N, C-alpha and C positions, 0 to 999 in steps of 0.2 A: 581721979579720971584722967587711966590712956585713953588715946588714940590706937584704935585696930588697926594697924601697919597689915596691908593686901598685899599678895608677891605673886606673880606668875607662873608656875613653875610649867617647864618644855622640855622633850625629849628631842633630840636630832639624833642622827644619824649617819655618823661620819667613818670614810673610807681610808686605810691603810695606816690607821697607825695600831704597834703587833707591844709598844712597851710602857714600859712607866716613864720613862722618858718621855714618850710621845704623847700620853695622858697629860703630861705635866707643862708642854710645848700650848697644848692646845687650850688645856687649864687659861695659861697668862695669858693668852692672847684670847678668848671670851669672857674674862673678869676683869679686861680695860674696855670692851664696851661701860656705856655710860647708863646704870640702872641698875647692873645683873649685882645679885646679890651673895649670888654664891655656885661652883663649877664643879660637875663631877661628873670625869672623863675615865672611862672603862676601855681597856682599850681589848680584854678580848672579846667583848660582846658588840665594842664599835658604838657605842651609845652613849654620850653626854648630856649629863642632867643640867640643866639650865633652869637659877630661881634670878630673878630677875623683878625690880617695882613695878612694871608694867611689858605689856607686849614686844617684844626684840623686833628691830627691823631684818626684815629677812637676807636685805640684800648688804646687810652689815655682820651677819654673823657668819652668812659665807664668804666674807670676806678673811673676818678677821683667821673663819679656821684654814680659809687658802692662806693666809698670809702664815700658816702655823707650819704648813706642807699636807693641810690632807687636804679633802674633797669633801661635801657635804652634800649628800647622799639621799636624805632625807629630812624634810624641815618642819619641825611641829608636830609630834605627834600626842 
């Protein structure tokens, strides 16, 4: 019998992403956060979908996005 793994999916709005390089920078920074399972950034919409083991600290997400050179405009939708 296997244990069921529960994850949390959160969609963030990030401004300033315009290309694949932007997506990669945001993905790289957010992937480094503890508990993050996957990140999908879409420059065309500015949406970043993060799957994690538990809800993420908004300040940590904001800091990671800022470190990548972009701005978190909407946290957790």
